[in-house]
C-alpha positions as CSV (number, residue, x, y, z in Angstrom):
1,X,-8.5,66.7,-45.6
2,X,-10.0,67.9,-42.3
3,X,-8.2,68.1,-39.0
4,X,-8.2,64.9,-37.0
5,X,-9.2,65.0,-33.4
6,X,-6.2,64.9,-31.0
7,X,-6.3,62.3,-28.3
8,X,-5.7,64.0,-25.0
9,X,-2.8,62.2,-23.4
10,X,0.8,62.9,-22.7
11,X,2.9,63.4,-25.9
12,X,5.8,61.0,-25.8
13,X,8.1,62.8,-28.3
14,X,9.9,65.6,-26.4
15,X,10.2,68.0,-29.3
16,X,6.6,67.5,-30.3
17,X,5.5,68.0,-26.8
18,X,7.5,71.3,-26.6
19,X,6.0,72.6,-29.9
20,X,2.5,71.7,-28.8
21,X,3.1,73.4,-25.4
22,X,4.3,76.6,-27.1
23,X,1.4,76.7,-29.6
24,X,-1.3,75.9,-27.0
25,X,0.2,78.4,-24.5
26,X,0.1,81.2,-27.1
27,X,-3.4,80.2,-28.1
28,X,-4.6,80.1,-24.4
29,X,-3.1,83.6,-23.8
30,X,-4.8,84.9,-27.0
31,X,-8.1,83.5,-25.8
32,X,-7.6,85.1,-22.4
33,X,-6.9,88.5,-24.1
34,X,-10.0,88.1,-26.3
35,X,-12.1,87.3,-23.2
36,X,-10.9,90.4,-21.4
37,X,-11.6,92.6,-24.4
38,X,-14.9,91.2,-25.4
39,X,-16.4,90.9,-21.9
40,X,-14.5,93.9,-20.3
41,X,-13.2,91.6,-17.6
42,X,-9.9,91.3,-15.7
43,X,-8.1,88.1,-16.6
44,X,-4.9,86.6,-15.0
45,X,-3.3,83.5,-16.3
46,X,-0.3,81.5,-15.0
47,X,1.3,78.7,-16.9
48,X,4.3,76.7,-15.5
49,X,6.1,74.5,-18.1
50,X,7.5,71.0,-17.3
51,X,10.9,72.6,-17.0
52,X,9.6,75.0,-14.3
53,X,9.5,78.1,-16.4
54,X,6.7,80.5,-15.4
55,X,4.6,82.3,-18.0
56,X,2.0,84.8,-16.9
57,X,-0.6,87.0,-18.6
58,X,-2.8,89.7,-17.2
59,X,-5.3,92.1,-18.8
60,X,-7.5,94.8,-17.5
61,X,-6.1,95.4,-14.1
62,X,-2.5,94.7,-13.1
63,X,-1.6,91.2,-12.0
64,X,-1.2,92.4,-8.4
65,X,-4.7,93.9,-8.3
66,X,-6.3,90.8,-9.7
67,X,-4.4,88.5,-7.3
68,X,-5.4,90.7,-4.3
69,X,-9.0,90.6,-5.3
70,X,-8.8,86.8,-5.7
71,X,-7.2,86.5,-2.2
72,X,-9.9,88.6,-0.6
73,X,-12.7,86.7,-2.4
74,X,-11.0,83.4,-1.5
75,X,-10.7,84.3,2.2
76,X,-14.4,85.3,2.3
77,X,-15.4,82.1,0.7
78,X,-13.3,80.1,3.1
79,X,-14.8,81.9,6.1
80,X,-18.3,81.2,4.8
81,X,-17.5,77.6,4.0
82,X,-15.9,77.1,7.4
83,X,-18.9,78.6,9.1
84,X,-21.3,76.5,7.0
85,X,-19.4,73.3,7.8
86,X,-19.4,74.1,11.5
87,X,-23.2,74.7,11.5
88,X,-23.9,71.5,9.6
89,X,-22.1,69.4,12.2
90,X,-24.2,70.7,15.1
91,X,-27.9,70.7,16.0
92,X,-29.9,73.9,16.1
93,X,-30.1,75.7,19.4
94,X,-33.7,74.7,19.8
95,X,-32.9,71.0,19.3
96,X,-30.0,71.2,21.7
97,X,-32.1,72.9,24.4
98,X,-34.8,70.2,24.0
99,X,-32.1,67.5,24.4
100,X,-30.7,69.2,27.5
101,X,-34.2,69.6,28.9
102,X,-34.9,65.9,28.4
103,X,-31.5,64.8,29.8
104,X,-32.2,67.0,32.9
105,X,-35.5,65.4,33.4
106,X,-33.8,62.0,33.1
107,X,-31.2,63.2,35.6
108,X,-33.9,63.4,38.2
109,X,-34.2,59.7,37.9
110,X,-30.3,59.3,38.0
111,X,-30.3,57.6,34.6
112,X,-27.9,60.1,32.8
113,X,-24.2,59.3,32.3
114,X,-21.3,61.7,32.6
115,X,-20.3,61.0,29.0
116,X,-23.7,62.2,27.7
117,X,-23.5,65.3,29.8
118,X,-20.0,66.0,28.6
119,X,-21.0,65.6,25.0
120,X,-24.0,67.9,25.4
121,X,-21.7,70.5,27.0
122,X,-19.3,70.2,24.0
123,X,-22.2,70.6,21.6
124,X,-23.5,73.6,23.5
125,X,-20.0,75.2,23.5
126,X,-19.6,74.6,19.8
127,X,-23.1,76.0,19.0
128,X,-22.3,79.0,21.1
129,X,-19.0,79.6,19.3
130,X,-20.7,79.3,15.9
131,X,-23.4,81.8,17.0
132,X,-20.7,84.2,18.3
133,X,-18.8,83.9,15.0
134,X,-21.9,84.6,13.0
135,X,-22.8,87.6,15.2
136,X,-19.3,89.0,14.9
137,X,-19.5,88.6,11.1
138,X,-22.8,90.4,11.0
139,X,-21.5,93.2,13.2
140,X,-18.4,93.6,11.1
141,X,-20.6,93.9,8.0
142,X,-22.7,96.5,9.8
143,X,-19.5,98.5,10.8
144,X,-18.2,98.3,7.2
145,X,-21.6,99.6,5.9
146,X,-21.6,102.4,8.4
147,X,-18.0,103.3,7.5
148,X,-19.0,103.4,3.8
149,X,-22.0,105.7,4.6
150,X,-19.7,107.9,6.7
151,X,-17.3,108.2,3.8
152,X,-20.1,109.1,1.4
153,X,-21.5,111.7,3.8
154,X,-18.0,113.3,4.2
155,X,-17.6,113.5,0.5
156,X,-21.1,115.0,0.1
157,X,-20.2,117.5,2.9
158,X,-17.1,118.5,1.1
159,X,-19.1,119.1,-2.1
160,X,-21.7,121.1,-0.3
161,X,-19.0,123.2,1.5
162,X,-17.3,124.0,-1.8
163,X,-20.6,125.0,-3.3
164,X,-21.3,127.2,-0.3
165,X,-17.8,128.8,-0.8
166,X,-18.5,129.4,-4.4
167,X,-21.9,131.0,-3.6
168,X,-20.2,133.3,-1.0
169,X,-17.5,134.4,-3.5
170,X,-20.2,135.0,-6.1
171,X,-22.3,137.1,-3.8
172,X,-19.3,139.1,-2.7
173,X,-18.3,139.9,-6.2
174,X,-21.9,140.9,-7.0
175,X,-21.9,143.2,-4.0
176,X,-18.6,144.7,-5.0
177,X,-19.9,145.3,-8.5
178,X,-23.0,147.0,-7.2
179,X,-20.9,149.3,-5.0
180,X,-18.1,150.0,-7.5
181,X,-17.9,153.6,-8.9
182,X,-18.3,152.4,-12.4
183,X,-21.9,151.6,-11.7
184,X,-22.6,155.0,-10.2
185,X,-24.7,157.7,-12.0
186,X,-21.6,159.9,-13.2
187,X,-20.7,157.5,-15.9
188,X,-17.4,158.4,-17.6
189,X,-16.9,157.2,-21.1
190,X,-14.2,154.6,-21.4
191,X,-10.9,155.7,-22.7
192,X,-10.0,154.6,-26.2
193,X,-6.7,153.9,-27.7
194,X,-5.5,156.1,-30.6
195,X,-5.4,154.4,-33.9
196,X,-2.1,153.4,-35.3
197,X,-1.0,155.3,-38.4
């Protein structure tokens, strides 16, 4: 007889619910372990039971490293999302400038209201803040890239300096060998040890 399909709903019997929780929790942790091994990925898993007991599993990196990477990634996503939401709410600079130009032309005929000018001012301030935020973000990325390049150049400089040091030592030892008395024309035969009897 084949396995029947389990309906996904809350199990009313408390002991059955606990048994199912333990089996599925262990199965989920095993699947997470397999995923990390097969795909060479870092996996973090948190499970909180209905009694409030916490079960956790991590593979690859430590749990702290995985969580810190998640927080960094999440913060970056939130910044991007926040910036995208702000830019969706506002018109482009070109459109805002066109509206301001038309309102100024209307103002010559005294048909513009204070409320419309105030709303335009708010839109311009918001657009300016979004532009500044994007400019700051781009500058920060540029600074980070330059810092990474500086770090690479410093490492490369260290490697080159150590290679130069090795070359100096090598040339000094070669010079010493060339000037040593062993390499002169009165060559003495090396002393030999007497044979043991």
